[in-house]
PyMOL Python script that loads the backbone (N, CA, C, O; Angstrom):
from pymol import cmd

cmd.read_pdbstr("""\
ATOM      1  N   MET A   1      87.474  93.285  59.312  1.00  0.00           N
ATOM      2  CA  MET A   1      87.194  92.705  60.625  1.00  0.00           C
ATOM      3  C   MET A   1      87.378  91.104  60.797  1.00  0.00           C
ATOM      4  O   MET A   1      86.925  90.299  59.984  1.00  0.00           O
ATOM      5  N   VAL A   2      88.021  90.786  61.834  1.00  0.00           N
ATOM      6  CA  VAL A   2      88.256  89.328  62.182  1.00  0.00           C
ATOM      7  C   VAL A   2      87.336  88.853  62.953  1.00  0.00           C
ATOM      8  O   VAL A   2      86.823  89.647  63.741  1.00  0.00           O
ATOM      9  N   MET A   3      86.910  87.561  62.947  1.00  0.00           N
ATOM     10  CA  MET A   3      86.157  86.946  63.901  1.00  0.00           C
ATOM     11  C   MET A   3      86.543  85.374  63.959  1.00  0.00           C
ATOM     12  O   MET A   3      86.613  84.783  62.882  1.00  0.00           O
ATOM     13  N   GLN A   4      86.757  84.774  64.973  1.00  0.00           N
ATOM     14  CA  GLN A   4      86.937  83.476  65.238  1.00  0.00           C
ATOM     15  C   GLN A   4      85.534  82.661  65.086  1.00  0.00           C
ATOM     16  O   GLN A   4      84.530  82.952  65.736  1.00  0.00           O
ATOM     17  N   ILE A   5      85.599  81.591  64.130  1.00  0.00           N
ATOM     18  CA  ILE A   5      84.338  80.959  64.035  1.00  0.00           C
ATOM     19  C   ILE A   5      84.573  79.641  64.689  1.00  0.00           C
ATOM     20  O   ILE A   5      83.571  78.968  64.928  1.00  0.00           O
ATOM     21  N   GLY A   6      85.487  79.272  64.944  1.00  0.00           N
ATOM     22  CA  GLY A   6      85.568  77.795  65.397  1.00  0.00           C
ATOM     23  C   GLY A   6      87.029  77.384  65.884  1.00  0.00           C
ATOM     24  O   GLY A   6      87.910  78.238  65.782  1.00  0.00           O
ATOM     25  N   LYS A   7      87.355  76.096  66.421  1.00  0.00           N
ATOM     26  CA  LYS A   7      88.684  75.711  66.466  1.00  0.00           C
ATOM     27  C   LYS A   7      88.583  74.198  66.330  1.00  0.00           C
ATOM     28  O   LYS A   7      87.628  73.457  66.563  1.00  0.00           O
ATOM     29  N   VAL A   8      90.101  73.866  65.789  1.00  0.00           N
ATOM     30  CA  VAL A   8      90.288  72.520  65.322  1.00  0.00           C
ATOM     31  C   VAL A   8      91.088  71.815  66.482  1.00  0.00           C
ATOM     32  O   VAL A   8      92.027  72.272  67.133  1.00  0.00           O
ATOM     33  N   GLY A   9      90.474  70.584  66.573  1.00  0.00           N
ATOM     34  CA  GLY A   9      91.423  69.510  67.348  1.00  0.00           C
ATOM     35  C   GLY A   9      90.409  68.851  68.532  1.00  0.00           C
ATOM     36  O   GLY A   9      89.291  69.273  68.828  1.00  0.00           O
ATOM     37  N   GLY A  10      91.032  67.835  69.051  1.00  0.00           N
ATOM     38  CA  GLY A  10      90.228  66.986  70.178  1.00  0.00           C
ATOM     39  C   GLY A  10      89.469  65.745  69.208  1.00  0.00           C
ATOM     40  O   GLY A  10      89.585  65.352  68.047  1.00  0.00           O
ATOM     41  N   ASP A  11      88.764  65.439  70.217  1.00  0.00           N
ATOM     42  CA  ASP A  11      87.969  63.973  69.604  1.00  0.00           C
ATOM     43  C   ASP A  11      86.341  64.252  69.700  1.00  0.00           C
ATOM     44  O   ASP A  11      85.577  63.289  69.768  1.00  0.00           O
ATOM     45  N   LYS A  12      85.956  65.300  69.702  1.00  0.00           N
ATOM     46  CA  LYS A  12      84.597  65.626  69.650  1.00  0.00           C
ATOM     47  C   LYS A  12      84.026  66.808  68.878  1.00  0.00           C
ATOM     48  O   LYS A  12      84.777  67.783  68.909  1.00  0.00           O
ATOM     49  N   LEU A  13      83.017  66.964  68.266  1.00  0.00           N
ATOM     50  CA  LEU A  13      82.422  68.263  67.643  1.00  0.00           C
ATOM     51  C   LEU A  13      81.532  68.575  68.535  1.00  0.00           C
ATOM     52  O   LEU A  13      80.701  67.857  69.091  1.00  0.00           O
ATOM     53  N   THR A  14      81.848  70.202  68.695  1.00  0.00           N
ATOM     54  CA  THR A  14      80.873  70.860  69.847  1.00  0.00           C
ATOM     55  C   THR A  14      80.470  71.754  68.911  1.00  0.00           C
ATOM     56  O   THR A  14      81.272  72.098  68.043  1.00  0.00           O
ATOM     57  N   VAL A  15      79.246  72.241  68.936  1.00  0.00           N
ATOM     58  CA  VAL A  15      78.530  73.366  68.312  1.00  0.00           C
ATOM     59  C   VAL A  15      77.865  74.268  69.603  1.00  0.00           C
ATOM     60  O   VAL A  15      77.267  73.814  70.578  1.00  0.00           O
ATOM     61  N   LYS A  16      78.130  75.516  69.325  1.00  0.00           N
ATOM     62  CA  LYS A  16      77.484  76.309  70.444  1.00  0.00           C
ATOM     63  C   LYS A  16      76.786  77.295  69.726  1.00  0.00           C
ATOM     64  O   LYS A  16      77.261  77.927  68.782  1.00  0.00           O
ATOM     65  N   THR A  17      75.379  77.449  70.296  1.00  0.00           N
ATOM     66  CA  THR A  17      74.548  78.584  69.509  1.00  0.00           C
ATOM     67  C   THR A  17      74.023  79.398  70.717  1.00  0.00           C
ATOM     68  O   THR A  17      74.517  79.172  71.821  1.00  0.00           O
ATOM     69  N   VAL A  18      73.148  80.238  70.592  1.00  0.00           N
ATOM     70  CA  VAL A  18      72.615  80.992  71.770  1.00  0.00           C
ATOM     71  C   VAL A  18      71.482  80.264  72.498  1.00  0.00           C
ATOM     72  O   VAL A  18      71.119  80.544  73.640  1.00  0.00           O
ATOM     73  N   SER A  19      70.989  79.358  71.772  1.00  0.00           N
ATOM     74  CA  SER A  19      69.929  78.602  72.361  1.00  0.00           C
ATOM     75  C   SER A  19      70.480  77.302  73.264  1.00  0.00           C
ATOM     76  O   SER A  19      69.843  76.811  74.195  1.00  0.00           O
ATOM     77  N   GLY A  20      71.718  76.870  72.826  1.00  0.00           N
ATOM     78  CA  GLY A  20      72.282  75.947  73.577  1.00  0.00           C
ATOM     79  C   GLY A  20      73.629  75.213  72.756  1.00  0.00           C
ATOM     80  O   GLY A  20      74.170  75.674  71.751  1.00  0.00           O
ATOM     81  N   GLU A  21      73.969  74.070  73.407  1.00  0.00           N
ATOM     82  CA  GLU A  21      75.076  73.464  72.792  1.00  0.00           C
ATOM     83  C   GLU A  21      74.864  71.853  72.473  1.00  0.00           C
ATOM     84  O   GLU A  21      74.168  71.084  73.136  1.00  0.00           O
ATOM     85  N   PHE A  22      75.659  71.526  71.259  1.00  0.00           N
ATOM     86  CA  PHE A  22      75.280  70.099  70.920  1.00  0.00           C
ATOM     87  C   PHE A  22      76.919  69.656  71.073  1.00  0.00           C
ATOM     88  O   PHE A  22      77.800  70.511  70.974  1.00  0.00           O
ATOM     89  N   SER A  23      77.176  68.455  71.285  1.00  0.00           N
ATOM     90  CA  SER A  23      78.463  67.908  71.550  1.00  0.00           C
ATOM     91  C   SER A  23      78.343  66.270  71.168  1.00  0.00           C
ATOM     92  O   SER A  23      77.418  65.626  71.663  1.00  0.00           O
ATOM     93  N   ALA A  24      79.220  65.686  70.355  1.00  0.00           N
ATOM     94  CA  ALA A  24      79.131  64.306  70.041  1.00  0.00           C
ATOM     95  C   ALA A  24      80.712  63.935  69.734  1.00  0.00           C
ATOM     96  O   ALA A  24      81.534  64.788  69.399  1.00  0.00           O
ATOM     97  N   PRO A  25      81.002  62.587  69.891  1.00  0.00           N
ATOM     98  CA  PRO A  25      82.279  62.214  69.737  1.00  0.00           C
ATOM     99  C   PRO A  25      82.352  61.917  68.277  1.00  0.00           C
ATOM    100  O   PRO A  25      81.369  61.475  67.681  1.00  0.00           O
ATOM    101  N   LEU A  26      83.691  62.189  67.581  1.00  0.00           N
ATOM    102  CA  LEU A  26      83.668  61.940  66.167  1.00  0.00           C
ATOM    103  C   LEU A  26      83.520  60.694  65.727  1.00  0.00           C
ATOM    104  O   LEU A  26      83.020  60.446  64.630  1.00  0.00           O
ATOM    105  N   THR A  27      83.981  59.715  66.622  1.00  0.00           N
ATOM    106  CA  THR A  27      83.710  58.262  66.320  1.00  0.00           C
ATOM    107  C   THR A  27      82.221  57.867  65.939  1.00  0.00           C
ATOM    108  O   THR A  27      81.989  56.935  65.169  1.00  0.00           O
ATOM    109  N   GLU A  28      81.234  58.628  66.524  1.00  0.00           N
ATOM    110  CA  GLU A  28      79.946  58.331  66.314  1.00  0.00           C
ATOM    111  C   GLU A  28      79.363  59.144  65.183  1.00  0.00           C
ATOM    112  O   GLU A  28      78.277  58.787  64.727  1.00  0.00           O
ATOM    113  N   LEU A  29      80.057  60.342  64.617  1.00  0.00           N
ATOM    114  CA  LEU A  29      79.807  61.337  63.485  1.00  0.00           C
ATOM    115  C   LEU A  29      80.386  60.436  62.192  1.00  0.00           C
ATOM    116  O   LEU A  29      79.552  60.286  61.300  1.00  0.00           O
ATOM    117  N   HIS A  30      81.389  59.960  62.017  1.00  0.00           N
ATOM    118  CA  HIS A  30      82.193  59.780  60.818  1.00  0.00           C
ATOM    119  C   HIS A  30      81.001  58.920  59.975  1.00  0.00           C
ATOM    120  O   HIS A  30      80.497  59.459  58.990  1.00  0.00           O
ATOM    121  N   ASP A  31      80.564  57.565  60.390  1.00  0.00           N
ATOM    122  CA  ASP A  31      79.891  56.868  59.592  1.00  0.00           C
ATOM    123  C   ASP A  31      78.580  57.525  58.875  1.00  0.00           C
ATOM    124  O   ASP A  31      78.311  57.421  57.678  1.00  0.00           O
ATOM    125  N   PRO A  32      77.797  58.248  59.898  1.00  0.00           N
ATOM    126  CA  PRO A  32      76.546  58.926  59.110  1.00  0.00           C
ATOM    127  C   PRO A  32      77.122  60.046  58.166  1.00  0.00           C
ATOM    128  O   PRO A  32      76.540  60.244  57.099  1.00  0.00           O
ATOM    129  N   CYS A  33      78.154  60.738  58.473  1.00  0.00           N
ATOM    130  CA  CYS A  33      78.539  61.770  57.693  1.00  0.00           C
ATOM    131  C   CYS A  33      79.179  61.098  56.225  1.00  0.00           C
ATOM    132  O   CYS A  33      78.772  61.423  55.110  1.00  0.00           O
ATOM    133  N   TRP A  34      80.180  60.173  56.465  1.00  0.00           N
ATOM    134  CA  TRP A  34      80.795  59.557  55.290  1.00  0.00           C
ATOM    135  C   TRP A  34      79.603  58.766  54.325  1.00  0.00           C
ATOM    136  O   TRP A  34      79.699  58.897  53.105  1.00  0.00           O
ATOM    137  N   ASN A  35      78.627  58.054  54.822  1.00  0.00           N
ATOM    138  CA  ASN A  35      77.791  57.268  53.771  1.00  0.00           C
ATOM    139  C   ASN A  35      76.322  58.088  53.896  1.00  0.00           C
ATOM    140  O   ASN A  35      75.270  57.469  53.742  1.00  0.00           O
ATOM    141  N   SER A  36      76.334  59.121  54.104  1.00  0.00           N
ATOM    142  CA  SER A  36      74.837  59.837  54.051  1.00  0.00           C
ATOM    143  C   SER A  36      74.493  59.971  52.702  1.00  0.00           C
ATOM    144  O   SER A  36      73.291  59.751  52.557  1.00  0.00           O
ATOM    145  N   ILE A  37      75.068  60.244  51.652  1.00  0.00           N
ATOM    146  CA  ILE A  37      74.846  60.456  50.260  1.00  0.00           C
ATOM    147  C   ILE A  37      74.196  58.966  49.711  1.00  0.00           C
ATOM    148  O   ILE A  37      73.062  58.795  49.264  1.00  0.00           O
ATOM    149  N   ALA A  38      75.306  57.917  49.892  1.00  0.00           N
ATOM    150  CA  ALA A  38      75.040  56.649  49.492  1.00  0.00           C
ATOM    151  C   ALA A  38      73.626  56.101  49.961  1.00  0.00           C
ATOM    152  O   ALA A  38      72.811  55.599  49.187  1.00  0.00           O
ATOM    153  N   ARG A  39      73.403  56.289  51.571  1.00  0.00           N
ATOM    154  CA  ARG A  39      72.219  55.789  51.730  1.00  0.00           C
ATOM    155  C   ARG A  39      70.943  56.454  51.316  1.00  0.00           C
ATOM    156  O   ARG A  39      69.900  55.808  51.212  1.00  0.00           O
ATOM    157  N   ALA A  40      71.028  58.006  51.029  1.00  0.00           N
ATOM    158  CA  ALA A  40      70.012  58.472  50.448  1.00  0.00           C
ATOM    159  C   ALA A  40      69.832  58.070  49.089  1.00  0.00           C
ATOM    160  O   ALA A  40      68.720  58.291  48.610  1.00  0.00           O
ATOM    161  N   MET A  41      70.745  57.492  48.325  1.00  0.00           N
ATOM    162  CA  MET A  41      70.531  57.159  47.080  1.00  0.00           C
ATOM    163  C   MET A  41      69.978  55.739  47.005  1.00  0.00           C
ATOM    164  O   MET A  41      69.514  55.386  45.921  1.00  0.00           O
ATOM    165  N   ALA A  42      69.973  54.971  47.921  1.00  0.00           N
ATOM    166  CA  ALA A  42      69.653  53.420  48.093  1.00  0.00           C
ATOM    167  C   ALA A  42      68.366  53.542  47.904  1.00  0.00           C
ATOM    168  O   ALA A  42      67.640  52.549  47.944  1.00  0.00           O
TER     169      ALA A  42
END
""", "prot")
cmd.dss("prot")
cmd.show_as("cartoon", "prot")
cmd.util.cbc("prot")
cmd.orient("prot")
């Protein structure tokens, strides 16, 4: 069985669930994602 779980491309991350949708520009997500471990260890 094959199921599509996502698409790649564009300038934003969009997550859709049965309860709603979340969307954010990649420019806003890069810093929190890239630096999250370093900030947690500080």
